[in-house]
Structure formats: C-alpha cells, structure tokens
C-alpha positions in Angstrom: -18.3 -42.2 -27.8 -21.0 -40.0 -26.0 -20.4 -37.6 -23.2 -21.8 -38.7 -19.8 -23.9 -36.2 -17.6 -20.9 -35.0 -15.6 -19.1 -34.1 -18.6 -22.0 -32.1 -19.9 -22.3 -30.5 -16.4 -18.4 -29.6 -16.4 -18.9 -28.0 -20.0 -22.1 -26.0 -18.8 -20.4 -24.6 -15.5 -17.2 -23.7 -17.8 -19.3 -21.4 -19.8 -21.5 -20.1 -17.1 -18.3 -19.1 -15.1 -16.2 -18.1 -17.7 -17.2 -14.5 -18.3 -17.6 -14.1 -14.4 -13.7 -15.3 -13.8 -12.8 -12.5 -16.1 -14.7 -9.9 -14.1 -13.2 -11.1 -10.9 -9.7 -11.3 -12.1 -10.2 -7.5 -13.4 -11.4 -6.5 -9.9 -8.8 -8.2 -7.9 -6.0 -6.6 -10.2 -7.7 -3.3 -9.8 -7.7 -3.5 -6.1 -4.4 -4.8 -5.8 -3.3 -1.8 -7.8 -5.0 0.5 -5.4 -3.6 -1.2 -2.3 -0.1 -1.1 -4.0 -0.3 2.6 -4.3 -1.7 3.0 -0.7 1.2 0.9 0.5 3.7 2.9 -1.6 2.3 6.1 0.0 2.6 4.9 3.4 6.3 3.5 2.6 7.4 6.8 1.2 5.5 9.7 3.2 4.7 8.4 6.9 8.6 7.9 7.9 9.4 11.4 6.3 6.4 12.8 8.4 7.8 11.2 11.8 11.3 12.3 11.1 10.2 15.7 10.3 7.9 16.0 13.5 10.8 14.6 15.7 13.3 17.0 14.2 11.0 20.1 14.9 10.6 18.8 18.3 14.0 18.5 19.0 14.9 22.3 18.5 12.1 23.1 21.0 13.2 20.4 23.6 16.7 21.0 24.0 17.7 24.8 22.4 21.3 24.8 22.3 23.5 27.8 21.4 22.1 30.1 18.8 24.4 31.4 16.3 26.5 34.2 17.6 26.3 33.5 21.2 29.3 32.2 23.3 29.3 29.9 26.1 30.4 31.2 29.4 33.2 28.3 29.6 35.4 29.8 27.1 
C-alpha cells in the first residue's frame, strides 16, 4: 500500500521540526531554571530585607530606655 500525500507531508514536517523541537526544549528548560533561581532569590532575600529595614527603623522611631537608665516612675 502506498502512502498518500498527507502522510508524506507529515513525515517531512516531522523531520524538519525534529531538531528545532529539541532546541526549543533546551531553551525553555534553561529559561525556566533562570526564572526559578530569580524566584528563589526573591522568596529568600526580599522578606529579610524588609524585616531588616523595619527592625532598624523601629529603634529610631520609638527609642525606649537604654541599658542602664531607670525610669522616673520607680
């Protein structure tokens, strides 16, 4: 049984795009790895930066008694 034109066209297209699909897969995989790294950095360090900034401002905004000082109420 001979192949019809559509089957021949399908085989040609598979051969043509087989190499391109592997290159696309590698490109997507590498970009996904890059975005995963960026996401991990944001997840780990950005909250720490904000908590550090808030913690350092808290001391300046509301200075309580320093060590060695006594309050007048005692």
